[in-house]
KENU-407435 format. One record per atom (N, C-alpha, C): x, y, z; residue in three letters; chain. Coordinates in pm, 1 decimal. Last residue first. Example, Ala and Ser with C-alpha at 12.3 -4.5 7.8 and 13.67 -1.06 7.14 Angstrom:
ATOM c1 c2 c3 residuo cadena
ATOM 1285.0 -225.0 708.0 Ser A
ATOM 1367.0 -106.0 714.0 Ser A
ATOM 1290.0 3.0 787.0 Ser A
ATOM 1319.0 -569.0 780.0 Ala A
ATOM 1230.0 -450.0 780.0 Ala A
ATOM 1320.0 -330.0 780.0 Ala A
***
This chain:
ATOM c1 c2 c3 residuo cadena
ATOM 826.6 332.5 1723.8 Ser A
ATOM 818.7 281.6 1861.9 Ser A
ATOM 950.8 294.0 1933.1 Ser A
ATOM 862.3 401.7 1463.0 Leu A
ATOM 820.0 506.1 1554.9 Leu A
ATOM 817.0 461.8 1700.8 Leu A
ATOM 929.0 160.0 1345.6 Thr A
ATOM 1025.0 270.8 1339.8 Thr A
ATOM 990.9 377.3 1442.1 Thr A
ATOM 695.2 14.4 1378.7 Ser A
ATOM 818.0 -29.1 1445.1 Ser A
ATOM 920.4 83.9 1451.6 Ser A
ATOM 522.6 156.1 1208.8 Val A
ATOM 494.0 149.8 1352.4 Val A
ATOM 620.4 111.4 1429.7 Val A
ATOM 649.2 99.3 963.0 Ile A
ATOM 634.5 237.4 1010.3 Ile A
ATOM 612.1 240.0 1160.6 Ile A
ATOM 622.7 -179.4 949.0 Ala A
ATOM 755.1 -118.3 948.8 Ala A
ATOM 750.8 23.9 1001.3 Ala A
ATOM 344.1 -206.4 940.9 Gln A
ATOM 418.8 -263.3 1052.6 Gln A
ATOM 558.3 -202.2 1062.5 Gln A
ATOM 298.5 -84.5 694.4 Ile A
ATOM 242.8 -25.3 816.7 Ile A
ATOM 319.8 -76.8 937.5 Ile A
ATOM 421.7 -269.3 527.4 Gln A
ATOM 477.2 -134.4 537.7 Gln A
ATOM 425.4 -64.8 663.8 Gln A
ATOM 249.7 -482.1 553.6 Asp A
ATOM 388.4 -499.4 596.6 Asp A
ATOM 454.6 -363.1 614.4 Asp A
ATOM 27.6 -371.3 432.3 Met A
ATOM 22.7 -396.0 576.2 Met A
ATOM 163.7 -419.2 632.1 Met A
ATOM 112.0 -367.8 163.9 Ala A
ATOM 83.7 -242.6 233.6 Ala A
ATOM 86.5 -263.3 384.5 Ala A
ATOM 134.2 -642.5 114.8 Ala A
ATOM 249.8 -554.4 94.4 Ala A
ATOM 230.7 -423.4 169.2 Ala A
ATOM -130.6 -718.7 164.0 Val A
ATOM -23.6 -770.3 249.9 Val A
ATOM 100.8 -682.0 237.1 Val A
ATOM -254.3 -593.8 -53.0 Leu A
ATOM -285.5 -549.9 82.6 Leu A
ATOM -178.5 -597.9 180.7 Leu A
ATOM -154.8 -741.6 -264.5 Leu A
ATOM -121.3 -599.4 -255.5 Leu A
ATOM -147.5 -545.8 -114.7 Leu A
ATOM -271.2 -991.2 -204.8 Gly A
ATOM -126.0 -976.2 -214.7 Gly A
ATOM -81.5 -832.0 -201.3 Gly A
ATOM -547.1 -929.8 -212.8 Asn A
ATOM -484.0 -977.9 -89.7 Asn A
ATOM -333.0 -960.0 -91.8 Asn A
ATOM -582.2 -852.4 -483.6 Tyr A
ATOM -615.1 -762.3 -372.5 Tyr A
ATOM -539.3 -803.1 -248.1 Tyr A
ATOM -316.9 -938.4 -708.3 Ser A
ATOM -436.8 -971.9 -632.1 Ser A
ATOM -458.3 -870.7 -520.0 Ser A
ATOM -82.1 -900.4 -839.7 Thr A
ATOM -200.6 -834.2 -894.5 Thr A
ATOM -328.5 -867.0 -818.1 Thr A
ATOM 258.2 -883.6 -853.7 Gln A
ATOM 146.8 -907.5 -763.0 Gln A
ATOM 25.2 -829.6 -812.3 Gln A
ATOM 475.1 -815.2 -1012.4 Gly A
ATOM 379.3 -913.6 -1062.0 Gly A
ATOM 262.7 -943.9 -971.0 Gly A
ATOM 631.7 -613.1 -937.4 Lys A
ATOM 692.2 -746.4 -927.8 Lys A
ATOM 594.1 -856.3 -966.0 Lys A
ATOM 461.8 -402.9 -949.3 Ser A
ATOM 566.1 -408.6 -1051.8 Ser A
ATOM 639.6 -541.8 -1050.6 Ser A
ATOM 312.9 -452.0 -718.1 Ala A
ATOM 249.6 -468.1 -850.0 Ala A
ATOM 354.2 -478.9 -960.4 Ala A
ATOM 504.3 -388.4 -524.7 Ala A
ATOM 448.6 -523.8 -531.3 Ala A
ATOM 385.7 -549.3 -667.9 Ala A
ATOM 542.6 -117.1 -582.1 Lys A
ATOM 653.7 -211.3 -591.7 Lys A
ATOM 603.1 -354.1 -604.6 Lys A
ATOM 285.0 -16.0 -526.8 Leu A
ATOM 341.6 -6.7 -662.3 Leu A
ATOM 456.2 -105.3 -681.5 Leu A
ATOM 274.4 -67.2 -251.3 Ile A
ATOM 176.9 -129.9 -341.2 Ile A
ATOM 229.3 -128.3 -484.4 Ile A
ATOM 478.9 96.6 -158.6 Ser A
ATOM 488.4 -48.5 -137.2 Ser A
ATOM 392.2 -123.7 -228.5 Ser A
ATOM 379.2 348.5 -236.2 Glu A
ATOM 505.5 298.5 -290.5 Glu A
ATOM 517.1 147.2 -274.6 Glu A
ATOM 154.5 366.0 -74.2 Ala A
ATOM 138.9 363.6 -220.1 Ala A
ATOM 264.4 308.1 -286.4 Ala A
ATOM 280.0 378.2 175.3 Leu A
ATOM 193.4 264.9 142.5 Leu A
ATOM 175.5 253.3 -8.8 Leu A
ATOM 413.2 622.7 150.6 Leu A
ATOM 489.3 500.0 175.3 Leu A
ATOM 407.5 375.8 141.7 Leu A
ATOM 193.5 795.7 117.9 Val A
ATOM 294.0 783.5 11.7 Val A
ATOM 372.7 654.3 28.4 Val A
ATOM 70.3 763.2 366.3 Lys A
ATOM -1.5 725.7 244.8 Lys A
ATOM 94.6 707.8 128.3 Lys A
ATOM 265.6 869.7 534.6 Thr A
ATOM 229.5 729.0 545.6 Thr A
ATOM 159.7 681.9 419.0 Thr A
ATOM 250.8 1135.6 449.2 Thr A
ATOM 374.8 1058.7 434.4 Thr A
ATOM 347.1 909.4 440.9 Thr A
ATOM -6.4 1214.8 524.7 Ala A
ATOM 28.8 1208.0 382.5 Ala A
ATOM 155.0 1124.7 359.6 Ala A
ATOM -112.2 1000.0 797.0 Asn A
ATOM -80.9 1128.2 736.4 Asn A
ATOM -38.9 1107.7 591.2 Asn A
ATOM -140.2 831.1 1073.9 Ser A
ATOM -220.9 849.5 952.6 Ser A
ATOM -198.1 990.6 898.3 Ser A
ATOM -27.4 775.5 1312.9 Ile A
ATOM 62.7 783.3 1196.9 Ile A
ATOM -12.5 800.9 1065.3 Ile A
ATOM -235.3 776.1 1494.2 Ser A
ATOM -112.5 847.7 1529.6 Ser A
ATOM -13.8 859.7 1414.4 Ser A
ATOM -427.5 604.6 1398.7 Ser A
ATOM -446.5 748.5 1379.1 Ser A
ATOM -320.4 828.3 1409.3 Ser A
ATOM -300.9 320.3 1223.4 Pro A
ATOM -329.7 388.0 1350.8 Pro A
ATOM -335.4 539.7 1330.2 Pro A
ATOM -459.6 213.7 928.0 Val A
ATOM -342.6 278.7 986.7 Val A
ATOM -382.0 341.6 1120.2 Val A
ATOM -675.6 125.3 796.4 Arg A
ATOM -623.9 38.1 902.7 Arg A
ATOM -503.2 98.7 974.5 Arg A
ATOM -723.0 296.6 593.5 Ser A
ATOM -827.4 287.1 696.0 Ser A
ATOM -782.8 201.6 814.2 Ser A
ATOM -508.1 245.8 429.5 Met A
ATOM -508.0 369.3 509.4 Met A
ATOM -614.0 364.7 619.4 Met A
ATOM -599.2 9.4 308.7 Ala A
ATOM -483.6 5.1 398.6 Ala A
ATOM -480.3 129.3 487.3 Ala A
ATOM -806.9 111.7 153.7 Asp A
ATOM -835.6 12.6 257.8 Asp A
ATOM -721.0 5.7 358.7 Asp A
ATOM -662.1 279.9 -17.4 Glu A
ATOM -764.1 336.6 71.6 Glu A
ATOM -798.1 240.3 184.9 Glu A
ATOM -499.7 86.1 -143.7 Leu A
ATOM -441.2 197.8 -70.5 Leu A
ATOM -541.4 258.0 27.7 Leu A
ATOM -691.7 -77.4 -267.0 Val A
ATOM -603.3 -133.5 -164.1 Val A
ATOM -543.3 -21.4 -79.9 Val A
ATOM -794.6 106.6 -451.0 Thr A
ATOM -881.1 46.7 -349.0 Thr A
ATOM -798.4 -7.7 -233.7 Thr A
ATOM -567.6 151.1 -607.4 Arg A
ATOM -630.1 262.3 -534.3 Arg A
ATOM -718.6 210.8 -421.0 Arg A
ATOM -531.5 -104.7 -714.1 Met A
ATOM -427.7 -48.2 -627.7 Met A
ATOM -482.9 69.3 -546.9 Met A
ATOM -764.2 -123.1 -870.3 Leu A
ATOM -744.0 -214.7 -757.5 Leu A
ATOM -640.4 -158.9 -660.8 Leu A
ATOM -708.1 74.0 -1061.1 Ala A
ATOM -826.2 87.8 -974.5 Ala A
ATOM -812.7 -1.5 -851.6 Ala A
ATOM -484.2 -44.5 -1177.3 Val A
ATOM -471.7 86.1 -1112.2 Val A
ATOM -589.2 108.2 -1017.2 Val A
ATOM -601.7 -270.8 -1286.1 Leu A
ATOM -503.8 -286.4 -1179.6 Leu A
ATOM -483.9 -154.3 -1105.5 Leu A
ATOM -767.3 -152.8 -1478.7 Glu A
ATOM -826.7 -235.1 -1374.0 Glu A
ATOM -731.3 -250.8 -1255.8 Glu A
ATOM -586.8 -29.0 -1652.2 Pro A
ATOM -679.2 53.2 -1572.7 Pro A
ATOM -741.8 -24.9 -1457.3 Pro A
ATOM -263.6 -185.8 -1618.3 Ser A
ATOM -396.4 -177.1 -1677.9 Ser A
ATOM -484.6 -87.1 -1591.8 Ser A
ATOM 50.2 -23.3 -1615.1 Phe A
ATOM -51.7 -99.5 -1543.3 Phe A
ATOM -185.7 -80.0 -1613.0 Phe A
ATOM 380.0 -47.1 -1734.2 Gly A
ATOM 245.1 7.0 -1751.1 Gly A
ATOM 146.0 -83.0 -1679.6 Gly A
ATOM 673.0 -19.0 -1522.9 Pro A
ATOM 580.8 -92.7 -1609.7 Pro A
ATOM 447.1 -20.5 -1622.8 Pro A
ATOM 942.6 192.7 -1544.3 Met A
ATOM 818.6 165.7 -1472.8 Met A
ATOM 723.7 93.8 -1567.2 Met A
***
């Protein structure tokens, strides 16, 4: 696991909270938050360090979760 700067960790936390605020209430739970955090960490470990890039990774995960439950 790569080391992340404190600034990037703070950004990832912000992205996670912002992404969770966009999750439909029907799937807003701890499991969803873990899945979103995982997608953000994976994106960051691949070099994505922008707010928008990390948010896109999280939003893609939300779409996958919604699709799975539909």
